[in-house]
N, C-alpha and C positions, 0 to 999 in steps of 0.2 A: 516160115513167113513172119515178117515183122508185124507186131500189133501195137497199136497206140490207143490209150484210153485217157480221157480227161476226168480226173477225180474232183468232185465238187464238195467242198467242206462247208457246211451250212448249218443254220439253225432256223426253224420255222418262225421264230419270233424276232429274228434279226432284221431290222429295217434295211440295212445295206444289202442283205441277201435278196430282199424284195426288189431293191434298186437294181441288182445284178440279174434279175430274172430274164430280161431280154438277152443277156449274154449267154445264159444257159440255153435258151431256145435256139440262138444262133449256132452255138457249138454243137447242139444235137443234130443239126443239118449236115455236119461234117464227119463226126466220129462218135463212138460210144461215150456216154457220160454216166458216171457212177456217183450216186449221192451218198454222203456220209454225214449223219446228224451228230452234232457235237454236244448236245445237252446243255446249252448255255443257260437256260432257265429251268432245268430239271432238278428234282430232288430238293435239297436245301436252298437252291437258288431260285425256286419258283417264287413269284411275287404277286401279291394282291394288287389290284388297280387302286391307286391312291392319287390325290391331287399332286403329291410330290412326284410320283411316277409320270403323270401326265405332263407336268411342267418340264421334266427332264427329257422325255422322248420327243415332244413336239418340235422343238427347234431342230433336232437331228432329222426328223421326218421331213420337215419343210426343206431342209438343205438337200436331202436325198431327192425330193421331187424336182427341185431346180436342176440338179446335176444330171438326172437320169430321165426326166420326163415321165416317170411312173406316177400314176394318179393315187391320191389319198382321199378317201371319201369323208364327207361330213358325218356319216354313220360311224366312222372310226373316231374322228377327232371329237365330235360332240355326243357320241353315243357310247361306244365301248370304253373310251378313255375317261368317261364320267360314270361308269358302272362300277360302283364300289363292291358289288357282289362277284365281280369277275376276277379270275386268277390267271396270270400268265404262266403257263407251265408247258415247257417244250416236250415233255415226255409223251403225252398222248398223241400229238400230231406226228412225232417221230416214229412211234409205234405204228401209226396209220400208214406212213410212208413205207415201212417195212412190210406191212400187210399187203399193200397195193403192189409192191414189187414181187412178193411171193406169189400172189394170185395171177398177175398178168403182166409183170414187168412194167407197171404203170406208176411207180413211185414218184418219178419226176413230174408226171402229169398231175398227180394229187398234190404234191408240194405247190405247184403253180396255182392250182385252184384254191388251196388253203390260204395262200398269200393274198389272193383277191378277196376271199371271204373275210380275212382279218383286216387288211388295210383299206379296202374299199367299202365292203359291206358291213364292217363292224361286228362280225360274228365272233362267237367265243369258241375258238378252234381247239381249246383244251376239253370241250364238252363232247362226250361220246356220241350223243345224238347228232351233233353238227358234223362230226367226222364221218359218221355213217351216211348222212345226207349228202355230203360232198363227194363221197365215194360213188354214190349213186349218180350224181351229176356227171361224173366222167365215164359212166357206163359200167361200173362194177356192180355185181350182185350184192345187195345190202346184207343178206344173211351170211353169205360166204365171207364177205369182208369183215363183218363183226366177229366171226369166229377166228379169222386169221389175225385180227387186231388183238384179240384176247391172248392168242398164242405168242404174239410179238411183245407182250408186256413182260415185266419181271426180269428174269435173268437174261433172256434174249436181248431185251432193250439195253440193259446194263452192259452186256458184252459188246453190243454195237457201238455204244457211246465210248467205251474204253478203247475199242479198236480205232475209232475216229481220233481220239486224243493221241494215241500212239502214232498214227499216220501224220498228224499235225507236227508232232515232235520230229518225226523222221524227215519230213520235207522242209521243216523250218517255218511252218505257217504260224502267224501270230494271232490270228483271229478269224472271224467269219465275215464275208465269204472268202474262201481261199480256193484256188484252182491249181492243180498239179497235173502236168502231163506225165504219163507213164509210157515209156517205150521199151519193150523187152526187159521189164523189171527195173529200169532206170527212171528216177523221178526228177522232174524239173519244175520249180515253182513258177507260175505264170504271173506276170505283172498285169493283172486284170484291170487295174485302175487306169491303165493307158487306153483302155477301150471303153471306159464307162460312158454310157450314152451313145456308143457307136457300135452296135451289134454287127452291122455288115463288115466293119473293119476287122473285128475279131474272127468272123467267119472266113474272110479272105486270108487272114494271117494263118489260121489253123490249116486251111487247105494248102498253103504254101509249105507247111511243115511236113506234109505227108507225101511220100513215105520217107522223107529225109530225116536226118538226126534232129532231135528236138532239144539238144543241150543249150541252144541259143535262146531258150525261152526267158531267161533272166530271173531276177529275184523280185520278191514282193516288196516294192519300195513305196507304195502309195499310202495315203493317209486315210483311206476309207476302209472301215471294218468295224465289226463288233468284236470285242475281246472274248476270250474263252468263257468268261463268267459274267458278261454283261456288255451292253452296247455303249460305245463312247466314240468320240471323234478326236 
């Protein structure tokens, strides 16, 4: 039997990934979606919140809001982006996604909730307490989740990020978010920008691909994305 999966290459601190969240939700109505965290702000790339960082991301975030309709809250713009004690670190929320996936196959659900916590509520999603709280919000047992998140740290997380980077190279993805359709081991990069702000169109397009060959998906030619090591446009 032919099997088709949509691979979602993302970072929890990528504004364009938040902008593409409705596309992920639409795709999940049609076929399995597998998340791959790329560690854009992990390790040496983690960044403290500074006035310079705020000035850099705000114009991009406002453009994302216009093009996608995704809301950005005042708690984010005037709270989190002015919190000099906060650090943007992709590693903890990516480990949280892995933990939610391992516990209940809920990694994508947690990513979605963490994006809202970050971009709307201005929460610090690199903080352990916030991650455990958000896991509870989507219905996961906090104690079991905390243990699974601890297990997902370290080598497991490094291996996951390295695997994501290898997949990006394999499919020719230039940044986040990227979407690649896999059908019977064959990958085709999806031009997701053509559907930006139009989730029903993506849902209908994906349905039309099944169970037909997906080689016509095309290449990633749009100008929206966060690069592998930082967001830009």
